[in-house]
C-alpha positions in Angstrom: -2.4 2.9 29.2 -0.6 6.2 29.2 2.4 6.0 31.5 2.4 2.2 31.5 5.9 0.7 31.3 6.1 -2.4 29.0 8.8 -5.0 29.6 10.4 -2.8 32.2 11.8 -0.6 29.4 9.2 1.2 27.3 7.0 3.9 28.9 4.0 4.7 26.8 3.6 8.5 26.4 0.7 9.1 24.0 -1.2 7.2 21.3 -0.4 8.3 17.7 -2.5 5.9 15.7 -5.1 3.2 16.2 -6.6 0.5 14.1 -8.3 -2.8 14.2 -5.0 -4.6 14.7 -3.3 -2.5 17.2 -2.5 0.9 18.8 0.7 2.7 18.1 2.2 4.7 20.9 5.0 7.2 21.1 7.1 5.8 23.9 10.4 6.4 25.7 13.0 4.0 26.8 13.1 4.5 30.5 16.9 3.9 30.8 18.4 5.8 27.9 15.6 8.2 27.1 15.3 7.3 23.4 11.9 8.1 21.8 10.4 5.0 20.0 7.2 3.8 18.5 5.5 0.9 20.3 2.7 -1.0 18.6 0.4 -2.8 21.1 -1.8 -5.6 19.8 -5.5 -5.0 20.4 -6.6 -6.7 23.6 -9.4 -8.7 21.9 -6.9 -10.2 19.5 -4.5 -11.4 22.2 -6.3 -14.7 22.5 -6.5 -15.3 18.8 -3.5 -17.5 17.8 -3.6 -16.4 14.2 -3.6 -12.7 15.1 -0.7 -13.2 17.5 1.2 -15.1 14.9 0.8 -12.4 12.3 1.9 -9.8 14.9 5.0 -11.8 15.8 5.8 -12.5 12.1 5.7 -8.8 11.3 8.3 -8.2 13.9 10.5 -11.1 12.8 10.4 -10.1 9.1 11.0 -6.4 9.6 13.6 -7.1 12.2 15.7 -9.3 10.0 15.6 -7.7 6.6 17.9 -4.9 7.6 17.5 -2.4 4.7 17.6 1.4 4.7 14.1 1.6 3.1 12.4 -0.9 5.4 11.3 0.3 8.8 13.1 -2.0 11.4 11.5 -3.6 14.4 13.8 -3.3 17.3 12.2 -5.5 20.0 9.1 -7.6 20.7 7.6 -8.7 23.9 4.6 -9.8 25.9 3.6 -8.5 29.3 2.5 -10.5 32.3 -1.1 -9.6 31.5 -0.8 -11.0 28.0 -0.3 -7.7 26.1 1.8 -8.3 22.9 3.9 -5.4 21.6 6.6 -4.6 19.2 9.1 -1.7 19.2 10.1 0.3 16.2 12.0 3.4 15.2 9.9 6.5 15.6 9.6 8.1 12.2 9.0 11.8 11.6 7.2 12.8 8.4 4.0 11.4 6.9 2.8 8.6 4.8 2.6 8.7 1.0 -1.2 8.4 1.4 -1.4 11.6 3.5 0.9 13.3 1.0 -1.3 12.4 -1.9 -4.4 13.6 -0.1 -2.8 16.9 0.7 -1.2 17.6 -2.7 -2.8 15.5 -5.3 -0.7 14.1 -8.1 3.1 14.5 -7.8 5.7 15.9 -10.2 7.0 13.1 -12.4 10.5 13.2 -11.1 9.3 13.0 -7.5 6.9 10.1 -8.3 9.7 8.1 -10.0 12.1 8.9 -7.1 9.6 7.4 -4.6 8.9 4.4 -6.8 12.6 3.7 -7.2 13.1 3.6 -3.4 10.0 1.4 -2.9 11.5 -1.0 -5.5 14.8 -0.9 -3.7 13.1 -2.1 -0.5 11.2 -4.8 -2.4 14.3 -6.1 -4.1 15.8 -6.7 -0.7 12.6 -8.3 0.7 12.1 -10.6 -2.3 15.8 -11.7 -2.2 15.1 -12.8 1.4 12.0 -14.7 0.2 9.4 -12.2 1.5 6.4 -11.0 -0.5 4.8 -8.0 1.1 1.2 -8.5 -0.3 -0.1 -5.2 1.2 1.8 -2.5 -0.5 -0.1 0.8 -0.7 0.4 4.5 -0.1 -0.5 4.1 3.6 2.4 1.6 4.0 5.0 3.9 2.4 6.3 6.5 4.8 8.2 9.6 3.7 10.6 11.4 6.0 13.5 13.8 5.9 16.9 12.2 6.3 19.7 14.7 6.4 19.1 17.2 3.5 17.0 14.6 1.6 13.3 14.8 1.5 11.0 11.9 0.6 13.2 9.2 2.1 11.1 6.1 1.9 10.4 3.5 4.5 8.2 0.5 3.7 6.1 -0.5 6.6 3.7 -3.3 7.8 4.9 -6.8 6.9 2.0 -8.3 8.9 0.4 -10.2 6.0 3.6 -10.9 4.0 4.3 -14.3 2.5 7.5 -16.0 3.3 9.0 -18.5 0.9 11.8 -20.9 1.1 14.9 -20.8 -1.1 13.2 -23.1 -3.5 10.3 -20.7 -4.0 7.8 -22.8 -2.1 5.8 -21.1 0.6 7.5 -21.7 3.9 5.3 -19.7 6.2 1.6 -19.4 5.4 -1.4 -18.1 7.2 -3.4 -18.2 4.0 -6.1 -20.6 2.8 -7.1 -21.0 -0.8 -9.9 -18.5 -1.7 -9.0 -16.1 1.1 -8.0 -12.7 -0.2 -5.0 -11.0 1.4 -4.2 -7.3 0.8 -5.8 -4.0 0.2 -8.1 -4.0 -2.8 -7.1 -0.9 -4.7 -3.5 -2.3 -5.1 -4.2 -6.0 -5.5 -3.0 -8.0 -8.5 -5.6 -10.1 -10.3 -4.3 -13.4 -8.9 -4.2 -12.0 -5.4 -7.8 -10.7 -5.7 -8.9 -14.3 -6.6 -7.4 -15.7 -3.5 -4.8 -17.8 -5.3 -2.1 -19.3 -3.0 0.6 -19.4 -5.7 1.2 -15.7 -5.7 4.8 -14.5 -6.0 6.8 -11.3 -5.8 5.1 -10.0 -9.0 2.0 -9.0 -6.9 4.2 -6.4 -5.2 5.3 -5.1 -8.6 1.7 -4.8 -9.6 1.0 -2.8 -6.4 4.0 -0.6 -7.1 2.6 0.1 -10.6 -0.8 1.0 -9.1 0.9 3.3 -6.6 2.9 4.9 -9.3 -0.3 5.4 -11.4 -1.8 7.2 -8.4 1.2 9.4 -7.8 1.3 10.4 -11.5 -2.4 11.0 -12.0 -4.0 11.7 -8.6 -6.4 8.8 -9.3 -6.5 5.1 -8.7 -6.8 2.9 -11.8 -10.3 1.8 -10.9 -13.0 3.5 -8.9 -16.6 2.7 -7.9 -19.3 3.0 -5.3 -18.8 -0.5 -3.9 -16.1 -3.1 -3.8 -18.2 -5.4 -6.0 -18.6 -2.7 -8.6 -14.9 -2.3 -8.8 -14.4 -6.0 -9.0 -16.7 -6.1 -12.1 -14.7 -3.3 -13.7 -11.5 -5.2 -12.9 -12.7 -8.2 -14.8 -14.5 -6.5 -17.7 -12.7 -3.2 -18.4 -9.2 -1.9 -19.1 -8.1 0.9 -16.9 -7.6 4.3 -18.4 -3.9 4.8 -19.4 -2.1 7.4 -17.3 -1.5 9.7 -20.2 -5.2 10.2 -20.8 -5.3 11.8 -17.3 -2.0 13.5 -17.7 -1.1 14.2 -21.4 2.4 15.6 -20.5 3.5 12.2 -19.1 6.4 10.7 -21.1 5.5 7.6 -23.0 8.4 5.8 -21.3 6.9 6.4 -17.9 3.4 5.2 -19.0 5.0 2.1 -20.4 6.4 1.2 -17.0 3.0 1.5 -15.4 1.3 -0.6 -18.1 3.9 -3.3 -17.8 3.9 -3.4 -14.0 0.1 -3.7 -14.0 -0.3 -6.3 -16.7 -3.2 -8.7 -16.1 -0.9 -11.7 -16.8 1.9 -11.8 -14.3 4.1 -13.3 -17.0 3.9 -10.0 -18.8 5.0 -7.9 -15.8 8.6 -7.1 -14.8 10.3 -10.3 -13.6 11.9 -8.7 -10.6 11.9 -5.5 -8.6 15.5 -4.8 -9.7 14.4 -4.9 -13.3 11.5 -2.5 -12.7 13.7 -0.2 -10.7 16.3 -0.1 -13.5 13.5 1.1 -15.9 12.2 3.6 -13.4 15.6 5.1 -12.8 16.3 5.1 -16.5 13.1 7.0 -17.2 13.9 9.5 -14.5 17.4 10.2 -15.9 15.9 11.1 -19.3 13.5 13.7 -17.9 14.1 17.3 -19.1 14.4 20.2 -16.7 10.8 21.1 -17.2 9.7 17.8 -15.8 11.9 18.1 -12.7 10.4 20.8 -10.5 11.9 21.1 -7.0 10.4 18.8 -4.5 7.6 20.3 -2.4 9.1 21.0 1.0 8.2 18.4 3.6 6.3 19.8 6.6 8.4 20.5 9.7 9.2 17.3 11.6 7.0 18.0 14.6 5.6 15.5 17.0 1.9 15.7 16.2 -0.5 12.9 15.5 -0.7 13.6 11.8 3.0 13.7 11.2 4.6 11.3 13.7 4.2 7.6 13.4 6.0 4.3 13.7 3.9 2.1 11.5 1.2 2.5 8.9 -2.0 3.9 10.3 -4.7 1.3 10.6 -8.4 1.7 10.2 -10.7 0.5 12.9 -13.8 -1.5 12.0 -14.7 -4.7 10.1 -17.3 -4.5 7.4 -19.0 -7.1 5.3 -18.9 -6.6 1.5 -22.4 -6.6 -0.1 -23.4 -5.8 -3.7 -24.7 -2.3 -4.1 -28.0 -1.5 -5.7 -26.2 -0.2 -8.8 -24.4 -3.5 -9.1 -27.6 -5.5 -8.9 -29.3 -3.4 -11.6 -26.3 -3.5 -14.0 -26.8 -5.1 -17.4 -24.3 -6.1 -20.0 -24.5 -7.2 -23.7 -24.3 -10.9 -24.3 -20.9 -10.5 -25.9 -19.5 -9.6 -22.5 -21.1 -12.4 -20.5 -17.9 -14.4 -20.4 -16.2 -11.5 -18.8 -19.0 -11.0 -16.3 -18.8 -14.7 -15.4 -15.1 -14.1 -14.5 -16.0 -11.0 -12.5 -18.8 -12.9 -10.6 -16.3 -15.5 -9.6 -14.2 -12.7 -8.0 -17.3 -11.3 -6.4 -18.2 -14.7 -5.0 -14.8 -14.9 -3.4 -15.0 -11.4 -2.0 -18.6 -11.4 -0.6 -17.9 -14.2 1.9 -14.9 -12.5 3.4 -14.7 -10.5 6.6 -13.6 -7.1 5.3 -11.7 -4.9 7.6 -10.1 -1.5 7.4 -6.4 -2.4 7.8 -3.7 0.1 7.1 -5.6 3.2 5.9 -4.1 6.4 7.1 -5.7 9.2 9.0 -6.9 12.3 7.4 -4.9 15.5 7.6 -7.4 17.0 10.0 -6.1 14.6 12.6 -9.6 13.3 13.2 -8.6 9.8 12.7 -11.0 9.0 9.9 -9.7 6.1 7.8 -9.2 6.3 4.1 -10.9 3.1 3.0 -9.4 1.7 -0.2 -11.7 -0.7 -1.8 -10.9 -1.2 -5.4 -9.5 -4.5 -6.6 -7.1 -3.7 -9.5 -6.5 -6.5 -11.8 -6.7 -5.1 -15.3 -3.8 -3.9 -17.3 -4.2 -1.8 -20.3 -2.3 -2.8 -23.4 -1.7 0.2 -25.6 -3.2 0.1 -29.1 0.2 0.9 -30.6 3.7 0.0 -29.6 5.2 2.4 -27.1 7.2 5.1 -28.7 10.6 6.3 -27.4 10.4 8.9 -24.7 9.8 12.2 -26.5 12.3 15.1 -26.1 11.2 17.6 -23.6 10.1 20.9 -25.1 11.0 24.2 -23.6 7.4 25.2 -23.3 5.9 25.2 -19.8 4.6 21.9 -18.6 0.9 21.9 -17.4 0.6 21.4 -13.6 -0.1 17.8 -12.5 -3.7 16.8 -11.9 -5.0 17.0 -8.4 -7.8 14.5 -8.3 -6.6 12.4 -5.4 -8.3 14.4 -2.7 -11.7 14.0 -4.4 -11.6 10.2 -4.8 -10.1 9.7 -1.4 -13.0 11.6 0.2 -15.5 9.4 -1.6 -13.6 6.2 -0.8 -13.9 6.7 2.9 -17.4 5.2 2.5 -15.9 2.0 1.2 -13.7 -0.7 2.7 -10.6 -2.5 1.5 -10.8 -6.3 0.9 -7.9 -6.9 3.2 -8.2 -10.5 4.3 -8.2 -11.6 7.8 -10.4 -14.7 8.1 -12.2 -14.6 11.5 -10.0 -11.8 12.8 -11.0 -8.2 12.4 -8.0 -6.0 12.3 
């Protein structure tokens, strides 16, 4: 397709990302010479009405939200041969997922800065009745704008949920029992396939992303999706401070509340959570605020130039692992296991596809599969204490476990739902 002109305007120059849903190209407007990103729907999906509708809805939502921290869609079209495409701003930088893989856990100040920008974007989307449902590091793009590093753009509204002013779902491509999203960042109700999810699933996902930025780990890990689902239903996740003892209590409290099992116990709105995040950031001492690591030069290479989140290519079916089949629990935990098995039953019947994982830093295009279904908050044993004053002693460096678990997770697949459509 290199050199092909779409819609008489957009000349495809070179592919910069490919996944099950589409291929992203660096392109050039033939009349004005502007460089853009063009996402072309995979040919085998062009005849699937549901896939086409998702593709078109991504363009409509991102094109109308009009927010600085949401990547805009500038145009959409279909060629005479039935190729569907959408046109976006060409972003220079790299995804948060790539950043975490390269550097591990981030400085507290940097993590809170990124989280605050994500929440700013979510507040705008939620005010417009849009729930993202697939928020993850691969869908958070970091770029340099002016003299500011880590300028956030939220990407990929392809599986978002649109509600009317009254809060009822106005646009739905979801059926009861079908799981939508990427498993490591799903709220409990989302993992169960409930249709009545609301904006608080995005706040849960933001909490999970913040957890990962602060600790270099995801809240749950395992050798298979089913194993992680069991952990989700039966175990609390490890509080962030156990991985990073220097983390202020106030920051941990934000993560724990955002990831509460009951959505009623989470923040009510993105604006409320953002206020807490910015408040915690403002109380950090100088020792908690090292200078941001410099962003890599904005060069046009496959690993640093992209217009949408990188997608992963192949569908997989979820099956219980041998370790899962051999697992035993005491009778006292059987009710919890029953709840977990209900989640497993919902998950096993799904077509599981690698949607939205980002490429590795080596540019080889290997997807980072993200399988865990997070649904367990951890309630602290004691009430949260006020944020401690910052001592003058040196702060230990942040943990750097992200690269290790991400390498292992390439063997796994996210439970991103797409009934009957790989992508």
